[in-house]
C-alpha positions in Angstrom: -14.9 -4.0 -2.0 -13.9 -5.6 1.3 -13.1 -3.3 4.2 -11.2 -3.8 7.5 -14.4 -5.0 9.3 -15.0 -7.7 6.7 -11.4 -8.8 6.7 -11.4 -8.9 10.5 -14.5 -11.1 10.5 -12.9 -13.6 8.1 -9.5 -13.6 9.9 -11.2 -14.0 13.2 -13.0 -17.2 12.0 -9.8 -18.6 10.5 -7.5 -17.7 13.5 -10.0 -18.6 16.2 -9.9 -15.1 17.8 -12.5 -12.4 18.3 -13.3 -9.9 15.6 -12.1 -7.1 17.8 -8.7 -8.8 18.2 -8.4 -9.5 14.5 -9.3 -5.9 13.7 -6.6 -4.6 16.1 -4.0 -6.9 14.6 -4.9 -5.8 11.0 -4.7 -2.1 11.9 -1.4 -2.6 13.7 0.0 -4.4 10.7 -1.1 -1.7 8.2 0.4 1.0 10.5 3.7 -0.8 10.8 3.9 -1.3 7.0 3.3 2.4 6.5 5.9 3.3 9.1 8.6 1.1 7.7 8.0 2.3 4.1 8.0 5.9 5.2 11.4 5.2 6.9 12.7 4.1 3.5 12.5 0.4 4.1 11.0 -2.2 1.7 8.5 -4.6 3.3 8.7 -8.0 1.6 5.9 -10.4 2.3 7.0 -13.6 0.5 4.2 -15.0 -1.7 2.3 -11.7 -1.5 4.4 -8.8 -2.6 6.7 -5.8 -1.8 5.6 -2.5 -0.3 8.1 0.3 -1.1 8.6 4.0 -1.7 9.4 5.0 -5.3 10.5 8.4 -6.6 8.6 9.8 -9.6 11.0 12.0 -11.5 10.3 15.7 -12.1 8.6 16.3 -15.4 7.0 18.9 -17.6 3.2 18.9 -18.0 0.7 21.1 -19.7 -2.1 22.9 -17.8 -5.2 21.8 -19.7 -7.0 25.1 -19.0 -4.3 27.5 -20.1 -2.2 25.2 -22.3 0.9 26.6 -20.4 3.8 24.3 -19.7 4.4 23.7 -16.0 7.1 21.9 -14.1 5.9 19.1 -11.8 8.4 18.4 -9.0 9.5 14.9 -8.2 7.3 12.9 -5.8 7.8 10.0 -3.5 5.0 7.5 -4.1 3.9 4.5 -2.0 4.0 1.5 -4.3 3.0 -2.2 -4.1 4.6 -4.8 -6.4 2.7 -8.1 -6.2 4.5 -11.4 -6.2 4.2 -13.7 -9.2 1.7 -15.8 -7.4 -0.8 -13.0 -7.2 -0.1 -11.5 -10.7 -1.3 -14.6 -12.6 -4.2 -15.9 -10.5 
């Protein structure tokens, strides 16, 4: 798994900036994507994918311990839909 530090190191080399600057830009980018999605906007990065908020409908589930049916309320989930370029690499 690659973390922010490793990404920043590679981005810094490719962009010709310091690792500290690259890390700051990556963190700012991630924060902005999260803020926009939380506001209800979709973030579309052409050739990469779409970040969006999806609603998972309310449903009934069974408590595995008691076998009792329970109602699970609807949830808003953060989702990423990769572009076709990424799906089939």
